[in-house]
Residue, then its C-alpha position, 0 to 999 in steps of 0.5 A: m474518444d480523444e486522449t482527454t476523455l476517460p472510457e466509461v468504466s463499470y464499477s459493478q465488477i472487478a475484473p481480474e486484471h484490476r484485482e491484481l493491480l489492487d493486490q499489489v498496490l494496496d497490499k501490507w507494505s506497498l501503502l506505507v512505502l508509496d505513503k512515504l515516497c510521496e513525501s519525498p525520494r528515499r534510498f532503500n535504507e531510508l525507507r527501512r528506517v522510516i518503515p522499521a517493521v518491514s524486512q529487506k526481502s519484503l521491501t525489496a519485493t515491494l519496490r520491484r512490484l511498484e516499479r514494475n506496475g509503474m507507481v515508483d521510479r528507480l534512479v541509479i546515482s553515479t557515485r562511489p559507491v553507486a546509490v539507488e533512489y526510489r521516488i514516486s512516479q507521476l502515475g504513483s503520485t495520483l495515488q496520494e489523495l486515495i492513500d490519504a483518504l484510506f489512512g484518514w478513514a482508518t484514524v476516524h473509524m479504528p474506534q468502531v473497528n476495535r469495538a466490532r472486533e471485540a464483540f466478534d471475539d467475545v462471541h466467538d471465544a464464548s462459543s469456542a469455549v462452550g465447544r471445548s467443554 
């Protein structure tokens, strides 16, 4: 097999190493960070501004995890004071279509999800009330 031929992959099972990677790339903050970095390189505080709900600690951990997995590049800029810029890596940019598809799916199907949640809550709230009586 040459470098341009991809190995045949069985998608019937998710191997532990795949699960770990997917957990780290698809977690609560990673998708938002990757999406914002696909738009443009950003400094840490810029990311905090465009994702206001993320804490400094969570953003730091997310960026380190994404950098470790090769999704994000960290560039130290020699200025006074020293600045750090984060940008999507070549590998990370291959996720953009998938991220867009996930956000698009969520947008299209959110009304159905909300109806399912309401129906579930109605049934389970009613059964919880009966158990408490």
